[in-house]
Structure formats: structure tokens, C-alpha cells
TITINU-641894 format. One line per 4 residues: their letters; for each residue x negated, y negated, z of N, C-alpha, C. Coordinates in steps of 0.1 Angstrom, whole numbers, plus 2048, in hexadecimal, padded with zeros to 3 digits. Layout:
BEGIN
A = X Y Z X Y Z X Y Z  ...
This chain:
BEGIN
XXXX = 70F 591 5F7 70E 591 5E9 6FE 58E 5E5  6FA 583 5EB 6ED 582 5EA 6E2 58A 5EF  6E5 592 5F8 6DC 59E 5FE 6DC 5A9 5F7  6E9 5AB 5ED 6E7 5B5 5E7 6E3 5B5 5D8
XXXX = 6DE 5A8 5D5 6D7 5A4 5CC 6C9 5A7 5CC  6C3 5A5 5DA 6B5 5A6 5DC 6AC 5AD 5D8  6AF 5B6 5D4 6A5 5C4 5CF 6A5 5BE 5BD  6AB 5BA 5B9 6AD 5B7 5A9 6A9 5A9 5AA
XXXX = 6A6 5A0 5B6 6A0 58F 5B2 690 595 5B5  68C 59C 5BF 681 59E 5C5 67A 5A6 5B9  681 5AD 5AE 678 5B3 5A2 676 5A9 59A  682 59F 599 67F 596 58C 673 58B 590
XXXX = 674 58A 5A0 66C 57D 5A7 65C 581 5A1  659 590 59F 64D 591 59A 647 593 591  651 58D 58A 64E 58D 57B 648 57D 577  644 573 581 640 569 57A 633 56B 577
XXXX = 62F 569 56B 623 565 567 61D 55B 55B  611 55A 558 60D 550 555 613 54C 545  61A 542 544 622 53F 53C 61A 533 530  61F 536 527 61C 530 517 61C 521 51B
XXXX = 615 515 516 617 50C 517 621 505 511  628 4F9 515 634 4F5 50B 62D 4ED 501  639 4E2 4FB 632 4D7 4F5 626 4CF 4F7  620 4CC 4ED 613 4C2 4F0 60B 4CA 4FA
XXXX = 608 4D7 4FF 602 4DE 506 605 4DC 513  610 4D7 518 618 4D3 524 619 4E0 52A  618 4E1 538 61F 4ED 53F 62D 4EC 540  634 4F7 53C 642 4F7 53E 649 4F9 54D
XXXX = 651 4F5 551 655 4F1 55D 665 4F0 55D  66F 4FB 564 67B 4F9 560 681 4F6 56F  68F 4ED 56C 697 4E8 57A 6A5 4ED 578  6AC 4F4 580 6B6 4F9 57F 6BE 4F0 58A
XXXX = 6C9 4E9 581 6D2 4DF 58B 6DE 4E8 590  6E3 4DE 597 6F0 4E3 59E 6FA 4E1 596  6FD 4D9 58F 708 4D5 586 705 4CF 579  70E 4CE 573 70E 4CB 566 706 4B8 566
XXXX = 6FD 4B4 55C 6F8 4A8 55E 702 49A 561  6FC 497 56D 701 489 574 6F8 481 579  6FC 474 57F 6F5 469 585 6EB 470 58F  6F3 47B 59B 6EE 484 5A6 6E0 489 5A5
XXXX = 6DA 48A 594 6D1 48E 58F 6C9 484 588  6CA 478 58A 6C8 470 584 6B4 46D 583  6B0 46F 58E 6A3 46F 590 699 475 584  6A0 484 586 69A 491 57C 69B 48B 56D
XXXX = 6A6 482 56A 6A8 47D 55F 6A2 473 55A  69B 46A 564 695 460 562 682 463 55F  680 46D 564 674 474 568 66F 479 556  67B 47F 552 67A 480 543 67C 477 53C
XXXX = 685 46E 53C 687 463 531 67B 457 532  675 456 53D 669 451 53F 65A 455 53F  65B 462 53C 650 467 539 647 46D 548  64D 46F 552 644 46F 55D 640 47F 55E
XXXX = 648 488 558 646 494 558 638 498 54F  63D 491 542 632 494 53A 623 48D 53F  624 480 545 617 479 548 611 487 554  617 48D 557 612 497 560 611 4A5 55C
XXXX = 60F 4A5 54E 60B 4B0 546 619 4BB 544  624 4B8 548 62E 4C1 549 638 4BB 541  63F 4CB 53E 64D 4CC 534 654 4CF 53A  65F 4C9 53F 66A 4CD 548 675 4CC 542
XXXX = 67E 4DA 547 68C 4DB 541 693 4DB 54E  69D 4D3 54B 6AA 4D4 554 6B6 4DB 550  6B8 4E5 556 6C4 4EE 552 6D0 4ED 55A  6DF 4E7 553 6E6 4E6 55A 6F0 4F5 560
XXXX = 6F6 4F1 567 6FF 4FE 56F 70C 4FB 56F  713 508 56F 723 505 575 726 508 57F  733 508 583 737 509 590 736 518 595  731 521 58F 732 52E 596 724 534 594
XXXX = 71A 52B 591 710 532 591 703 529 59D  6FC 534 5A4 6F6 530 5B0 6E5 52E 5AB  6E6 522 5AC 6D7 51E 5AD 6CA 525 5B1  6CE 525 5C0 6C7 532 5C7 6C3 541 5C1
XXXX = 6CC 544 5B9 6CB 554 5B3 6C4 551 5A4  6C7 545 59E 6BF 541 592 6B0 541 596  6AA 53D 59E 69D 537 5A5 697 545 5A8  69F 54C 5B0 698 555 5B9 697 55D 5AE
XXXX = 6A1 564 5A0 6A0 56B 598 694 56A 58E  68E 55C 58D 684 55B 580 687 552 577  699 54F 57A 69E 546 56D 69B 538 56E  696 532 578 68F 523 57A 684 522 582
XXXX = 67D 518 582 670 51A 58B 676 511 596  682 506 594 686 4FF 59F 693 4FE 59F  69B 4FB 5AA 6A9 4F8 5AB 6AE 4EF 5B0  6BA 4E9 5AF 6BF 4DD 5B8 6CB 4E5 5C3
XXXX = 6C6 4E2 5CF 6D5 4E8 5D9 6CE 4DF 5E7  6D3 4E5 5F2 6D3 4DB 601 6CB 4E6 60A  6C7 4DD 613 6BD 4E2 61F 6C5 4F1 626  6D1 4ED 628 6D9 4FA 62F 6DB 506 62A
XXXX = 6E0 504 61A 6DD 50E 610 6D1 514 611  6C4 50C 610 6B9 511 60E 6B7 51A 619  6B6 514 623 6B5 51F 632 6C0 52A 632  6C9 528 62E 6D2 537 62A 6CA 540 622
XXXX = 6CA 53B 618 6C2 545 60D 6B3 54A 611  6AC 542 617 69D 547 621 6A2 550 62A  6AD 550 632 6B0 557 63A 6B6 568 635  6BB 568 628 6BD 571 622 6B5 579 617
XXXX = 6A5 572 619 69B 579 612 69A 575 607  6A0 567 5FD 69E 563 5F6 692 55B 5F5  687 55D 5EB 67A 557 5EA 679 549 5E5  681 540 5EA 682 533 5E8 67D 526 5F3
XXXX = 678 51C 5F0 672 512 5FA 678 506 5F4  67C 4F9 5FD 67E 4EC 5F7 671 4E5 5F8  671 4DE 5F3 660 4D6 5ED 665 4C9 5EE  672 4C2 5ED 673 4B7 5EF 681 4B5 5EE
XXXX = 684 4A7 5F6 695 4A3 5F7 699 497 5EC  69D 49C 5E6 6A4 48F 5D9 6B0 489 5DF  6B5 48C 5EA 6BF 485 5F3 6BC 486 5FF  6BA 47C 60A 6B8 47C 616 6C3 47F 61D
XXXX = 6D0 480 615 6DB 47F 620 6E8 485 614  6EE 491 617 6F9 49A 60A 704 48E 60C  708 48C 5FF 714 484 602 723 489 602  71F 497 607 72E 49D 608 734 499 612
XXXX = 742 497 612 74D 490 61B 75C 497 617  764 493 61D 773 497 61C 77A 48A 61B  784 48C 611 78B 47E 611 798 485 614  7A2 479 615 7B0 477 617 7B3 46B 613
XXXX = 7C3 468 612 7C7 460 60F 7C6 455 618  7C9 446 616 7C6 43B 620 7D2 439 62A  7DE 441 628 7E7 440 632 7E8 451 63D  7DD 456 63A 7DA 463 63F 7D8 462 64F
XXXX = 7DE 468 658 7D8 463 667 7CE 46A 66D  7C7 472 663 7B9 47A 665 7B0 46C 665  7AD 468 670 79F 45B 66E 790 463 675  792 46B 67D 788 476 685 788 481 67F
XXXX = 77E 487 681 77A 497 67C 781 4A0 687  786 499 695 78C 4A3 69C 79B 4A2 69A  7A0 49B 692 7AD 499 68B 7B0 4A3 681  7A7 4AF 67A 7A8 4B2 673 7B0 4BF 678
XXXX = 7B1 4C2 685 7BA 4CC 68D 7CA 4CE 686  7CB 4D8 682 7DA 4DC 67A 7DB 4D8 66D  7CD 4D2 665 7CD 4D0 658 7C7 4DC 64F  7CD 4D7 642 7C7 4DF 637 7BF 4D8 631
XXXX = 7B1 4DF 62B 7A6 4D8 626 7A1 4DF 619  7A2 4DA 60F 79D 4E0 600 78D 4E0 604  78A 4E9 603 779 4EE 602 773 4F9 5F9  768 4F6 5F7 763 506 5F0 764 510 5FD
XXXX = 767 51B 5F9 764 526 5FD 75B 529 60A  75C 529 615 752 52C 621 749 520 620  74A 513 620 749 50A 620 73E 509 62D  733 506 631 72D 508 63D 72C 4F8 644
XXXX = 730 4ED 63E 733 4DF 643 740 4E3 64D  74C 4EB 646 756 4EC 64B 758 4F5 655  74C 4FE 656 74F 506 662 745 4FF 670  73B 4F2 668 735 4ED 675 741 4E3 67C
XXXX = 748 4DA 671 754 4D6 679 75F 4D9 680  760 4E6 67B 768 4EF 685 766 4F3 694  757 4F7 698 750 4F6 6A1 750 4EB 6A6  74A 4E0 6A1 745 4D6 6A7 74F 4D1 6AE
XXXX = 75A 4D1 6AC 768 4C6 6AB 774 4D1 6B2  772 4DF 6B7 777 4E8 6BB 785 4E8 6B5  782 4E7 6A5 78E 4E9 6A1 796 4FA 6A0  7A2 4FA 6A5 7AB 507 6A4 7B0 50B 699
XXXX = 7B6 501 68E 7BF 507 687 7BE 4FA 67A  7B4 502 672 7B0 4F9 667 7B4 504 65A  7BB 4FE 650 7BC 50A 646 7B4 502 63B  7AB 50C 633 7A4 50B 628 7AA 509 617
XXXX = 7AC 500 613 7B0 504 608 7A2 507 5F9  7A6 510 5F1 79A 50C 5E8 79B 4FF 5DF  78F 4FF 5DF 78B 4F2 5DA 78C 4F3 5CA  791 4E7 5C3 793 4E5 5B5 78A 4E2 5AD
XXXX = 782 4DA 5B2 77B 4D0 5AB 781 4C6 5A1  78C 4C3 5A7 792 4B7 59F 79D 4AF 5AB  79F 4A5 5A9 7A8 49D 5B1 7B7 49F 5B0  7BA 4A6 5A6 7CC 4A7 5A1 7D4 4AB 5AD
XXXX = 7CD 4B5 5B6 7D7 4B5 5C0 7D9 4A8 5CD  7CD 4A4 5CC 7CD 496 5D8 7D6 48D 5D1  7D3 489 5C2 7DA 480 5C0 7EC 485 5C3  7EE 490 5C4 7FF 494 5C2 803 496 5D0
XXXX = 7FA 497 5DB 7FD 497 5E8 7F8 491 5F2  801 485 5F9 7F9 47B 600 7F4 483 60C  7F8 490 60E 7F4 497 61C 7EA 49F 617  7E1 49F 60B 7D6 4A9 607 7CA 4A0 60E
XXXX = 7BF 4A9 612 7B1 4A8 617 7A8 4B2 60C  79F 4AB 608 794 4B2 603 786 4AF 601  77E 4BB 600 770 4B7 600 76D 4AF 5F2  763 4A6 5F6 75D 49E 5E9 752 49C 5EB
XXXX = 748 498 5DF 73F 493 5DF 743 481 5E0  73B 47A 5E9 740 46E 5EB 73E 466 5DC  732 468 5D4 72F 468 5CE 737 466 5BE  741 472 5BE 749 477 5B3 756 472 5B3
XXXX = 75F 47D 5B9 76D 47E 5BC 774 46F 5BD  770 468 5C7 778 459 5C9 777 454 5BE  76C 454 5B3 76C 449 5A7 77D 44E 59D  77F 45B 59C 78E 45F 599 79A 45B 5A1
XXXX = 79B 45B 5AC 7A3 456 5B4 7A6 446 5B4  79D 441 5B1 79B 42E 5B1 7A1 430 5A2  79D 435 596 7A4 436 58B 7B1 436 58E  7B5 43E 595 7C7 441 591 7CA 436 59C
XXXX = 7C6 42B 5A4 7CB 424 5AD 7D3 428 5BA  7CD 435 5BF 7CD 439 5CC 7C5 434 5D4  7CE 42F 5E2 7C1 42B 5ED 7C1 437 5F5  7B1 43A 5F7 7AB 443 5FF 7A3 43F 60C
XXXX = 79D 449 613 792 44A 61C 789 456 61B  77E 453 620 775 45E 620 76E 45F 62F  76A 46A 62F 75E 46A 63D 754 475 639  747 471 636 73B 478 638 73C 485 641
XXXX = 734 490 63D 736 499 643 728 498 650  71E 48E 647 710 48C 64F 716 486 65B  720 47E 65C 721 474 668 727 47F 674  72B 489 670 72F 496 67C 722 49A 683
XXXX = 715 497 67B 70B 49F 683 705 4AA 678  70C 4AD 66C 708 4B9 662 701 4AD 659  6F5 4AF 657 6EC 4A7 64F 6E2 4AE 644  6E5 4B6 63F 6DB 4BD 633 6D3 4B2 629
XXXX = 6CA 4B6 626 6C1 4AD 61B 6C7 4BB 60E  6CA 4AF 601 6C6 4B4 5F5 6BA 4B5 5F0  6B6 4C3 5EE 6A8 4C6 5EB 6A7 4CC 5DD  69A 4CB 5D9 695 4D0 5CE 68C 4DD 5D3
XXXX = 68F 4EA 5D1 685 4F5 5D8 682 4FE 5CB  677 503 5D2 672 50C 5C7 671 519 5C6  66F 521 5BD 66B 52E 5C1 65F 532 5C7  65C 537 5D1 650 53C 5DA 643 53D 5D0
XXXX = 646 549 5C7 63A 54D 5C1 636 542 5B9  63E 538 5B2 638 52F 5A9 630 523 5B5  638 521 5BC 62D 518 5C7 623 51B 5C8  622 52B 5C9 614 531 5CE 60B 531 5C3
XXXX = 610 532 5B6 607 535 5A9 605 525 5A3  611 51F 5A7 60E 511 5A0 60D 502 5A7  604 504 5B1 608 4F9 5B9 604 4EB 5B8  5F8 4EA 5AC 5F8 4DC 5A7 601 4DC 59D
XXXX = 609 4E2 594 611 4DE 58C 620 4DB 594  621 4E4 5A2 62E 4DF 5AA 62C 4D0 5AE  620 4CC 5B2 61E 4C0 5B9 623 4B6 5B0  61B 4B7 5A0 61E 4AD 595 62B 4AD 594
XXXX = 635 4B9 595 643 4BA 593 64B 4AF 5A0  643 4B3 5AB 64A 4A9 5B5 649 49A 5B2  63A 499 5B1 635 48B 5B1 63E 483 5A7  641 489 598 647 484 58C 658 480 591
XXXX = 65D 488 596 669 48B 59A 66F 47E 5A4  666 47E 5B0 666 474 5B8 664 469 5B3  65E 465 5AB 65B 456 5A6 666 458 59A  66C 45F 592 676 460 58A 684 459 595
XXXX = 687 461 5A3 692 459 5AB 68E 44D 5B1  682 447 5B4 680 436 5B5 686 42F 5AB  681 431 59F 683 42B 590 693 42D 58D  699 438 58E 6A6 437 58C 6AF 430 592
XXXX = 6AE 42B 5A1 6B1 424 5A6 6B1 413 5A5  6A6 413 59E 6A4 404 595 6A9 401 589  6A6 40F 580 6A9 40C 573 6B3 41B 56F  6BF 41D 56F 6C2 429 56D 6C8 42A 55F
XXXX = 6C5 41F 556 6CA 424 547 6C4 42D 541  6B4 430 540 6B0 439 535 6B5 447 53C  6B7 44A 549 6BE 456 551 6C9 459 549  6D2 44E 54A 6E3 44F 54B 6E3 44E 539
XXXX = 6DB 451 531 6DD 44F 523 6DE 45E 51E  6D2 465 527 6CF 475 524 6DC 47B 52B  6DF 477 538 6ED 47F 53F 6F7 47C 534  6FD 475 52F 707 472 528 703 478 51A
XXXX = 6F9 477 516 6F9 480 50A 6F9 48F 50D  6F6 494 518 6F9 4A6 51D 704 4A7 51D  70B 499 527 715 49C 52D 723 492 528  727 494 520 72C 48A 51B 73D 486 522
XXXX = 73E 490 52F 74A 48B 537 745 481 53F  738 47C 542 734 46E 548 737 467 542  740 45E 548 73E 452 543 737 445 546  736 437 540 730 42D 548 733 429 556
XXXX = 742 426 555 748 423 561 744 42F 56D  74A 43B 56A 744 445 576 736 444 57A  72D 446 572 71D 444 572 71C 437 57B  721 42D 578 71E 421 57E 725 425 58E
XXXX = 72F 42C 593 737 42D 59C 731 436 5A6  727 43D 59D 720 44B 5A3 711 441 5AA  70E 43B 5A0 6FE 432 5A7 702 428 5B2  70C 420 5B1 70E 419 5BD 711 421 5CC
XXXX = 718 42C 5C9 71B 433 5D2 70D 43A 5DA  707 43D 5D0 6FB 443 5D4 6EF 437 5DA  6EF 42E 5D6 6EB 420 5DC 6EE 41A 5E6  6F9 41A 5E9 701 412 5F8 703 41E 604
XXXX = 700 429 5FE 700 434 60A 6F4 438 609  6E8 432 604 6DA 436 607 6D7 444 605  6E1 44C 600 6DD 45A 5FF 6D1 460 5FB  6CA 45A 5EE 6BD 459 5EA 6B2 459 5F4
XXXX = 6B5 44A 5F5 6A6 444 5FE 6A5 444 60B  6B4 448 613 6B0 446 623 6B5 439 626  6B2 438 632 6AF 42B 637 6A7 421 632  69B 425 62D 690 420 628 693 41C 61A
XXXX = 69D 411 615 69F 40E 607 696 40A 5FE  68A 408 601 67C 405 5F8 67C 412 5F4  680 41F 5F5 67F 428 5EE 66F 431 5EF  669 42E 5FB 65F 431 601 662 43F 606
XXXX = 66C 440 60E 66F 450 612 674 45A 60C  677 454 5FB 67E 45D 5F5 676 469 5F3  67C 47A 5F7 674 485 5F2 672 48A 5FE  670 482 60B 66A 487 619 674 48F 620
XXXX = 670 497 627 677 4A2 630 670 4A3 63D  67B 4A4 647 677 4A0 658 678 4AF 65C  66C 4B5 661 66D 4C3 666 678 4C5 66E  67A 4BA 67A 684 4B6 684 693 4BF 67B
XXXX = 696 4B5 671 6A2 4B9 66A 6A3 4C5 666  69D 4C9 662 69A 4D8 65C 69C 4E1 66A  695 4DF 671 699 4E6 681 6A7 4E4 687  6AC 4DA 687 6B8 4D6 68A 6C2 4E1 682
XXXX = 6C4 4DE 675 6CA 4E4 66B 6C9 4F3 66B  6BE 4FA 671 6BD 505 673 6C6 50C 67D  6C5 505 689 6CC 504 698 6D7 505 695  6E2 4FE 689 6EB 4FC 68B 6F0 509 682
XXXX = 6EA 50D 677 6EF 519 66D 6EF 524 677  6E3 524 67F 6E0 532 688 6EA 532 691  6F2 527 697 6FC 527 6A2 70A 52A 69A  70E 524 68F 717 529 689 71A 536 683
XXXX = 70F 53D 682 70D 54A 67F 70B 54B 66F  709 53F 66A 704 540 659 6FA 549 657  6EF 545 662 6E4 549 660 6E3 556 66C  6E3 564 664 6E4 56E 66E 6D7 577 66F
XXXX = 6CD 572 665 6BC 578 669 6B7 56B 66B  6B1 56C 677 6AA 55F 67B 69D 55A 673  69D 54C 670 695 548 666 68D 53B 66C  682 53E 667 678 531 670 679 528 664
XXXX = 67D 51D 669 681 511 65E 677 50D 657  669 50C 65B 65D 50B 652 658 511 64A  663 51D 648 660 524 63C 669 51F 633  672 518 636 67F 514 62A 678 506 622
XXXX = 66D 4FF 627 667 4F1 623 65F 4F2 622  656 4E8 619 647 4E7 619 646 4D9 615  63E 4CE 61C 63B 4C1 616 632 4C0 612  629 4CA 60B 61C 4CD 609 619 4C5 5F7
XXX = 628 4C6 5F3 626 4C0 5E5 62A 4B3 5E5  62E 4AC 5F0 634 49A 5F0 629 492 5EC  62B 48A 5E5 61F 480 5DE 61A 47A 5EC
């Protein structure tokens, strides 16, 4: 489907022109989020709330997205300058000819996991044999688990973005973000366990990617955007209040208790910082990890057109 859209996307990508200045003469930049406002976006909202973007001469707009919108298509079609995604999906997009490139990792590790009831006999990924798992259609991480653990009989159920089925069925196993769905299970008083996908060896970054034409035409503005965003993430882990106030205003479904749970999960899992909890490594990307991910996707057949991993990311804009 993405390849069918390419002629249209390429035409639109050529339409990037000099843009009029934003408020106060600042340079306008748009960021397409991958979901509704939430603490998983806290660093970007901190940069807004504390004026880090404005101090760099930028006027940044964060665009929320629903569950059926592709951030890659939005950015590729010129609907936004930057988007949120993951390194595996960026590699796939690049292999399909989309003009996108990651500029920094806002999460060193993806909080993707599977969740089962405390009493489930599944204690290891190899024990998923013969089980049904609720997951997004065509989930690459699930393809990896099937291949890595030589699973012959795993049934994929459609993901519902809810825990209702989980609460009703003690045998239910579902895809989750460890920063989100477990909160609602706890609220319901149900005991559960989780297994992070990255512990199986499939370890994508959560990244910010930009349209290649924007990066080529506006390298200084891209560098300023990355610098302010990294600073925002460093500060969010210390002082989440200002960002959470904006998040709650823009997405009233986010309540204080839920946001507190998410922030604690982000901190405890070192998802933002990686092993260096000082925050000094926020944003960084390791070429070896990109190469490994590229090899995994190629081996799985997800990437059908060979791609040089180095063309999917750049560290030139990092502070």
C-alpha cells in the first residue's frame, strides 16, 4: 500500500518551499505525534512549556494522531516536518522509498511488551507455542518472536487498544506498552505479568524522523529542534509538571494517576535514558544497533528491497 502511494508522495515532497515566519518571527516547525498527547511525549511538551523551542527561534506545533494514521505517510507527503516512530519502521519506510531519516532517539528502548495473567503458564517467549496473542496486524516484533523461538502454531488476534478482553479472559495474552495498559489492569485489581520484547533481542529505538528534503534545506533549524527536544526530555524526567499540564489540557482522558504511572514506568525501565540514568545519552543512536535491526528485518523478509542502514538515520543534528 505504501508503494502505491509513492508517486503521490514524491510529488508532494517536492512542494517544500520557504515558509512564512511564525509568531514573533520564529521559524515554524511541525511534529507529527504517533498518538494522542501522553507522557510518552513528555519531553516535547516540556520543550514547549519551558520555552526551549522559542529560545532556539522555533515555533513548534505538535500534531496528535489517531490509531489509523501513519506518521510516515504524513511526513513523506509534506504534512509535517518531523514525526515519531521506531527504528524498525523507519528502516522499512526507507526501503519502500519514503524520504525520511531519523535524527534522534527519544527512547533508547521501546516499551513494547506482551501481558498475561499472573497465573498464566507462559513464563518465556518459547512458551507462546500454541497460544493466541492480540497484536497489531502484521506486527514485526511478533514475526521476530515466531522466527527466533521457532514457533509453529501462534494465532494472531486483532489488537483492540483496550484491556477489556484481558480482564474477562484469564488465558488472554496481548500486546501492550508497559507504560500504559498495565495501569488499567492494576486499577481493576487483576494480577498480571509482562515480558518486554527487547529482552528477546528485538530492540528498536523510538525515534524522531524528518523529511529528507527538510533536513537538507533547513539543517540549522533541524539542529535547533533536536537540541531543544533533547533538553526537554532531560528536564521532563526531573520536572514533569509543566508538560503534564499541557498534556492533560489537550487530552483530558489523561488523569494524574495514569500519568504518574507512565512516568514511573519510563524511569524504572530507563526507556528514555538507557543505562546512563544521568540523561547524558538521551537522543543518541548507535550505528551497530541500526545495522542489527536492518539485518533482522531483512532476514524476516520485512525489508524486500535492500537498504543501507546508514541512510535511515543521521547523528549530525545531535547536540
